[in-house]
N, C-alpha and C positions, 0 to 999 in steps of 0.2 A: 395551678401552673399547667400550660398547655403542653399535653402530651405531643412528642415529635412523630409525623408520618414514619409508619414502616418501610417505604418503599418508596423509590423515586415517581413512579406515578402517582403513588397517594400524595407527596408533598406537592407536588406540583398542582393535584387537585384542590388539595387543603388550601392553597396561596394564592390559585383565584380565586376561590370561595371569598376568602378573608379581603383578597383584593377589593371585589366588588361591593362588597361590607364595607369596608373605608373609602371608598371613593365615593359610595353614594353618602354615607354621613358628613365626608369631609372635603370631597370635593378632590380632583386630580393635585391643583396645587398643594392644598391642605393634606395630604396623604404621603408619610415620608416611607422611601424603600426599608428603612430600619423598623417600624411599627408593623407593617405587613411581616416582615421576617417572624419578628415577635410575637406575633397574636398567631400565623402558622406553625410555628413551633422549630422554626428555624433559625440556622444561622444568616447574617445577612450574606456571606460570600454564597451560601448555600441557596437562597434568595435568585442570587445575580447567577448562580450557575444555570440556573433555567429561563431567568429574565434578566439579561446584562444590562437593560435600562428600564427607567420606570414609564416611559412611554411603551415598551415593549410589553410591559406588565399589563398596562390599560388596556392595548388592542388585544392581547390575549385573554383577558377577563371579559371585554367585551363579547367577542368571539365565543368563548366558553360557555355563556350565559346564553346567547343565541341557538348553540349546538344542542343544549341540556334541556332547555325549555321549550323552545318553539315546536317540534314535532311533538312533543305531546298534550302541548295545549292546542296546538291548531288541529292534531290531528291525523289524517292521511297524505302521506309524502304529494299523491297527486291528487287533487279532490276534483270532482266532475260539480259546476256549478254552484248552486247556495251552500253547496256542503262547505266550501272555503267561507263563506259568511259565517256561518255557525261555529266553524272554528275559530276564526279574527273573533267573534264575542267572547269565547272560554278565554281568548288569550286579552283581551280589555279587561274581563273579568279578574283577572290573575292580577293585570298591572296595578287594578285598580286597591289591591290589598297591602300594593307596594310601592309606597311613597320615593322612600329613598333611591328604589330602580328608577323610577319616573324621573324624578327629579336631575338625577346621572345622566341619562337620556336625553333628554330636554335640552340641558346644559352643552353634552358633549357631542350631540348631533348640530347644535347651531354652531357652537367653537369649530367645528370639523370642515364648514364651511371653504374654511382656510387651507391651502392643498398643502401647506407647513404645518398643519395639525398632526400629533402623532396619530389621531383616531380616523384621519382622514379619508384612509386607504378602506377600513372598516366603516365607516358611515356611506360610502359608495356601496361598497359592497352590500351594505342592508339593505337600502333602497331601491338597490337593482333585484337585489333576492326576494323583497316581499313584494314588489311590483311583477315580478315576472311570475311569482307563483299564483297571485289573486288573476292576472291576464291569461295565463292558461287554464287556469279552473274555471274562467268566463267562457275563454272559448271551447271548452271542453262541455262547458253546458248548453251553449249554441249546438255543437255537434249532437249532444243527447237530446236535444230537444226541451231542454228544462228552463234555457233563457234565449229569449227572443232575437233573432237572426239580424231586428233592425237595430238591435243594440249598440251603441257605441263603447265597446270594450275597453279602448285606451281610456278614453275619457271617465268612465265607471273604475277605471282601476285608479286612476290619478286623483278623484273624488275622494274614493275608499283611504288612500293613505292619509291624505290632507286632513280628511275629520277625523281620523285617530291621532294624528298628532296634534289637528289643534284643541278637540278633548282633552288631553292631557295636560296641553297648557293650560287651559281653562281651569283646571282642576286645580293645577298648583297655584295660581293665581285667585281662588276662591279660598284657600285658606282651611278645605275641609279636610277632614283626619280619612279618610277614605273617597273612594271615586266613583259613590254610587251613579252620581250625575253621567259620569262620563259613562259608565255602563247603560244606562237608562236611554244615553244619546246615540251611542252607538246601536242601540237594536233598534231605535227607531228609524234610526239610516238605511239599516240594512232590510229593516222590512219596506221601508220604500221604494227601496232599489228593488224589490224581488216583485212586489205589487206594480210596479211599473213597467218591469222587463220579464218577469216570469213568464211563462206560459201554463195553461191548463192540463199541457198534457204529464 
């Protein structure tokens, strides 16, 4: 039997963790609010106190994972130059061990192109955030002498996000249990970018 969380903050945290697990395993449509509440040790009304709709629960759960994992996996909040790519490699490696999350991310990010989708704002913010983060790191790298001033920072940023997303889709279609090819693919891309646009300094 699931033990009920002892504080409102703990209840919210537990509900978000359970929601991520269930959304990843069952999808958005296949996950019932009642099941999330049961697994989280809450009444359905207790869960709805924190998240009035399933859409609100989904977007909060996605944001919760971003806030909890990205700073740890990526590293410094304001990386300089190629340190950002080292952090992204850690992020890719962590995702390669969590197929359920990658399946949820790929599905939700594609569906959320529709402005009416409950995760549309989250997806827009997610891509804006990661794009700004990589872009700022590369520009800081140019200023620090790590990245060539001839580098097209905007193009490299867009390509980096596209490679990460594309490798995730390829992994899911491959049927492999873990994304080892995804990790190797991103490492090769990162190394090629550094070899092309890095400086000797």
